C-alpha positions in Angstrom: -131.0 19.0 31.3 -127.7 20.8 31.9 -127.1 22.5 35.2 -124.9 25.7 35.6 -122.8 25.7 38.8 -120.6 28.7 38.2 -119.6 31.5 35.9 -118.3 31.0 32.4 -114.8 32.0 31.4 -116.1 35.0 29.4 -118.1 36.3 32.4 -115.0 36.0 34.7 -112.8 37.9 32.2 -115.3 40.7 31.7 -115.7 41.1 35.5 -111.9 41.1 35.9 -111.5 43.7 33.2 -114.1 46.0 34.9 -112.4 45.5 38.3 -108.9 46.2 37.0 -110.0 49.3 35.0 -111.7 50.6 38.1 -108.6 50.0 40.2 -106.4 51.7 37.6 -108.7 54.8 37.5 -108.9 55.1 41.2 -105.1 54.8 41.6 -104.5 57.6 38.9 -107.0 59.8 40.7 -105.4 59.1 44.1 -101.9 59.9 42.8 -103.0 63.1 41.2 -104.8 64.2 44.4 -101.6 63.3 46.4 -99.4 65.4 44.1 -101.9 68.3 44.2 -102.1 68.2 48.0 -98.3 68.2 48.3 -98.0 71.2 45.9 -100.8 73.1 47.7 -99.1 72.4 51.1 -95.8 73.8 49.8 -97.6 76.9 48.4 -99.4 77.6 51.7 -96.2 77.2 53.6 -94.4 79.8 51.5 -97.5 82.1 51.5 -97.5 82.1 55.3 -94.2 84.1 55.2 -95.5 86.8 52.8 -97.6 88.9 55.2 -94.8 89.3 57.9 -92.2 90.0 55.2 -94.5 92.7 53.6 -94.9 94.3 57.0 -91.1 94.4 57.5 -90.7 95.9 54.0 -93.3 98.5 54.7 -91.5 99.5 58.0 -88.2 99.8 56.2 -89.7 101.9 53.3 -91.5 104.1 55.8 -88.3 104.7 57.8 -86.2 105.5 54.7 -88.9 107.4 52.8 -87.4 110.8 53.8 -84.3 109.9 51.8 -84.2 111.1 48.3 -83.3 107.7 46.7 -85.5 106.2 44.1 -84.8 102.6 44.9 -84.4 100.6 48.1 -83.6 96.9 48.6 -83.1 94.4 51.3 -83.0 90.8 52.2 -83.3 88.5 55.2 -84.5 85.2 56.6 -87.8 84.3 58.3 -88.9 80.8 59.4 -86.4 79.0 57.2 -87.2 81.1 54.1 -84.9 83.5 52.5 -86.4 86.7 51.0 -85.1 89.6 49.0 -86.9 92.7 47.7 -86.4 95.7 45.5 -88.6 98.8 45.7 -88.6 101.4 43.0 -90.3 104.8 43.3 -93.1 105.1 40.8 -94.8 108.3 42.1 -94.1 111.2 44.5 -97.1 113.3 44.9 -98.9 115.8 47.0 -102.4 115.4 48.5 -105.1 116.8 46.3 -105.7 120.5 46.4 -108.4 121.5 48.9 -110.8 124.4 48.3 -110.6 127.1 51.0 -113.9 128.7 51.4 -112.4 131.7 53.3 -110.0 132.7 50.6 -111.9 131.3 47.6 -108.8 129.6 46.4 -107.4 126.1 46.4 -104.8 125.3 49.0 -101.8 123.5 47.6 -99.9 121.0 49.7 -96.3 119.9 49.4 -95.3 116.5 48.0 -95.4 113.9 50.7 -96.8 110.6 49.4 -94.5 108.1 47.7 -95.8 105.1 45.8 -93.4 102.2 45.5 -93.4 99.2 43.1 -92.1 96.3 45.1 -90.8 93.0 43.8 -90.5 90.3 46.6 -88.7 87.0 46.1 -89.2 84.2 48.7 -87.0 81.1 48.4 -86.7 77.9 50.3 -84.8 74.7 49.4 -87.1 73.6 46.6 -89.2 76.6 45.5 -89.0 80.2 44.6 -92.0 82.5 44.6 -92.0 86.1 43.2 -94.6 88.6 44.2 -95.1 92.1 42.9 -97.2 94.7 44.7 -97.3 98.5 45.4 -96.7 100.1 48.7 -97.5 103.6 49.8 -95.4 105.7 52.3 -95.6 109.3 53.4 -93.2 111.9 54.8 
């Protein structure tokens, strides 16, 4: 009778092929996850600056809304990011007419609300993000 003391060459080769394919799959998944994590981190870093910049833009638009210009723009730096913005007037309207029950007529109001279309560009050393939104100001 013949006694087996170990694995055959075919068994070792099959086990090695399974091991190396598993290692290759795991390394591809790991590198993809690392790239995604780095990209997400850069996006979050740039998005952190958006809210304070939008607040600054809103203040500047509100202060200059009494001017009759139809476009405003500005730029600046915040936390190592450069930003620039352009706001174009898209609507200048009055509040809705209100029914006056004493006179039986609608009260008309003067125009005092301005709707702006704002394009904001935020740039750091490696990325540029462009945001578009609308801002409402009043006189």
